VOTIDO-142408 format. One line per field, with one value per residue (C-alpha): x, y, z. Coordinates in steps of 0.05 Angstrom, whole numbers, plus 32768, in hexadecimal, padded with zeros to 4 digits. Example, Ala and Ser with C-alpha at 12.3 -4.5 7.8 and 13.67 -1.06 7.14 Angstrom:
BEGIN
x (80F6  8111) $
y (7FA6  7FEB) $
z (809C  808F) $
# end
This chain:
BEGIN
x (7F4E  7F27  7F50  7F2A  7F03  7EDE  7EE8  7EA9  7EAB  7EAE  7E70  7E4C  7E5E  7E55  7E19  7E11  7E54  7E54  7E95  7EA7  7EEB  7F12  7F4F  7F78  7FB5  7FE3  7FD2  7FFD  7FFD  8022  8018  7FD0  7FC5  7FA3  7F63  7F63  7F74  7F39  7F09  7F23  7F1C  7ED7  7EC1  7EDD  7EB5  7E75  7E7D  7E89  7E4A  7E21  7E38  7E2F  7E28  7E14  7E3E  7E67  7E4B  7E06  7E1B  7DFF  7E3D  7E6B  7E3B  7E3B  7E87  7E86  7E57  7E84  7EC2  7E9E  7E89  7ED2  7EE6  7F03  7EEF  7EDA  7EEB  7F32  7F3C  7F11  7EFF  7F26  7EE8  7EDA  7F23  7F21  7EDF  7EF7  7F36  7F0B  7ED9  7F0E  7F46  7F1D  7F43  7F66  7FAC  7FBE  7FE8  7FE8  7FB4  7F9C  7F97  7F76  7F41  7F34  7F2E  7EFF  7ED0  7ED9  7EC1  7E8A  7E6A  7E84  7EA3  7EEA  7F10  7F54  7F84  7FB4  7FF3  7FF5  8040  8054  8013  8003  7FBA  7F85  7F7A  7F50  7F28  7F29  7F32  7F7A  7F9D  7FCB  800E  800A  803A  8025  8051  802B  8029  806A  808B  80BE  80B4  807F  804C  8013  7FC7  7F9E  7F7F  7F38  7F44  7F2C  7F66  7F76  7FAC  7FCB  7FD9  801A  7FF6  8014  7FE5  7FCF  7F9D  7F8D  7F4B  7F28  7F2C  7F54  7F9B  7FBF  8004  8044  8050  8009  7FFF  7FF5  8032  8040  8061  8027  800E  7FE1  7FAD  7F75  7F44  7F11  7ED1  7EA8  7E68  7E4A  7E07  7DC1  7DBF  7E0A  7E0C  7DED  7E1E  7E59  7E43  7E3C  7E7F  7EA3  7E85  7E98  7EDF  7EEB  7ED7  7F04  7F40  7F36  7F34  7F70  7FA1  7F8C  7F94  7F66  7F32  7F07  7ED3  7EAE  7E82  7E7D  7E62) $
y (818B  814B  8119  80DB  80CC  8092  8086  808E  8045  802F  8057  803A  7FF2  7FF8  8026  800F  802C  805D  807D  80A6  80C6  80E8  8114  811A  8146  8150  810D  80F1  80A7  8071  8033  802E  8045  801A  8040  8033  7FEA  7FE4  8005  7FD7  7F97  7FAC  7FB6  7F73  7F51  7F76  7F64  7F1A  7F19  7F3D  7F0E  7ECF  7E94  7EBF  7EAD  7EE8  7EDE  7EF1  7F34  7F67  7F94  7F59  7F3B  7F7D  7F7B  7F32  7F44  7F7E  7F51  7F1F  7F57  7F67  7F1E  7F0F  7ED4  7EF4  7EB5  7EB5  7F00  7F1C  7F65  7F86  7F87  7F3D  7F2B  7F50  7F30  7EEC  7EF4  7F0A  7ED1  7E9B  7EB4  7EDB  7F1C  7F4D  7F63  7FAC  7FCE  8019  804B  8062  801B  8000  8036  802A  7FE0  7FED  8012  7FDE  7FA5  7FD0  7FDF  7FA5  7FD6  7FDA  8015  8028  805B  8075  8099  80D3  80E3  80B7  80BD  80F1  8103  80FB  80B1  8093  8053  8033  7FF3  7FDD  7FD9  7FA4  7FC7  7FF0  7FDE  7FCB  7FBC  7F91  7FA1  7F8C  7F79  7F9C  7F7D  7F9A  7F72  7F85  7F84  7F5C  7F81  7F95  7F90  7FCC  7FF2  8033  805D  80A0  80D9  80B7  8075  8053  801B  8028  7FEE  7FAF  7F8C  7FCB  7FBF  7F7F  7F96  7FD8  7FE9  7FEC  8036  804C  8026  804E  8047  805F  809D  80AE  80F6  8101  80D0  80C6  8093  8070  804C  802C  8003  7FDB  7FC8  7FE6  8019  801F  806A  8072  8040  8063  80A7  808A  8067  80A6  80CE  8098  8092  80DD  80E4  80AB  80C6  810C  80F2  80C4  80DF  8128  814C  8171  814E  8158  8125  811D  80E9  80CD  80C2) $
z (7F41  7F46  7F6D  7F56  7F16  7EF7  7EAD  7E84  7E6F  7EB7  7EC9  7E8C  7E9E  7EE9  7EF4  7F3D  7F53  7F8C  7FA4  7FE1  7FEA  8021  8014  8053  805F  809A  80BB  80F4  80E7  810D  8136  814E  8195  81CA  81BE  8172  817E  81AF  817D  8146  816F  8188  813F  812B  8163  8150  8106  8116  8141  810B  80D3  80FB  80CB  808F  8052  803A  7FF4  800F  802C  7FFA  7FF7  7FEB  7FB8  7F92  7F8C  7F78  7F3F  7F2A  7F29  7EFD  7ECE  7EBE  7EB9  7EFE  7F29  7F6C  7F93  7F77  7F80  7FB7  7FC1  7FF9  8026  801C  8028  806B  8080  8069  8094  80CF  80CB  80C0  80EE  8121  811C  80ED  8102  810D  80D7  80E7  80FD  80B9  809E  80DD  80DC  8092  809F  80D9  80AB  8074  80A0  80C0  807C  8052  8020  8005  8023  8006  8023  7FED  8004  7FD3  7FDC  7FA1  7F7A  7F45  7F4D  7F33  7F3B  7F02  7F02  7EBC  7E95  7E8D  7E4A  7E66  7E5D  7E9E  7ED7  7F1D  7F5A  7F8A  7FD5  7FF8  7FB6  7F89  7F44  7F16  7EF0  7EC2  7ECA  7E9A  7E60  7E73  7EBD  7EE7  7F04  7F29  7F07  7F17  7EE7  7ED1  7EC2  7EFF  7F17  7F5E  7F65  7F3D  7F34  7F4C  7F97  7F9C  7FAA  7FB2  7F98  7FC2  7FB7  7FC8  800A  804A  8078  80BF  80A2  8074  807C  803E  8024  7FF3  800F  7FE4  7FFA  7FC3  7FBC  7F83  7FA2  7FA6  7FDD  7FDC  7FD8  801D  803A  801A  8035  807C  8076  805F  8099  80CC  80B2  80AE  80F7  810D  80E6  8101  8148  8143  810F  810A  80C8  8099  806E  8030  801A  7FD8  7FB5  7F6F  7F3C) $
# end
């Protein structure tokens, strides 16, 4: 069974999309160890030094996502891709706080490559996940909230087999039920690019993340790439 699919219309409208995916089972997540925290902080320092005074809008990976957001009618300065939101936090605040091991390692790779990385806890999700345009009547529960709202018609969303919205505005915000928690054991991780040369970056990012996860949370992994 394919665990993740792009709707045909998405592929037609966004021909630059490159996606890499990791399916992980039997992970032992929890509070990040001192070693993971050190790796994460070292990466944050290295990324800050590499970016320097470069505006985030001029980083090719982030510019690619800004263009994609505009293409489905979303202002990318009002709703930033997950990767840009992380890097914006890092450049303005100087650090990104630890959440848990899986999320920290995903964020480490996200800032390293400037690509959105999402870890979906598959316990409450009915695979496969589909990327498609919203009708507008679907329900979405935002992270750390309990009340559902609806995506805008034409917005790009992730949905599961039961039409539950897992992510809004493509890679802007994940749902409450799909977020990776300390008790998460099984995940589907997505890494996506919208820029020229993105497929090579995605492949490198998947390889880096899979090695980090295997070393720090154990488990068994399968990776694949689309389209």
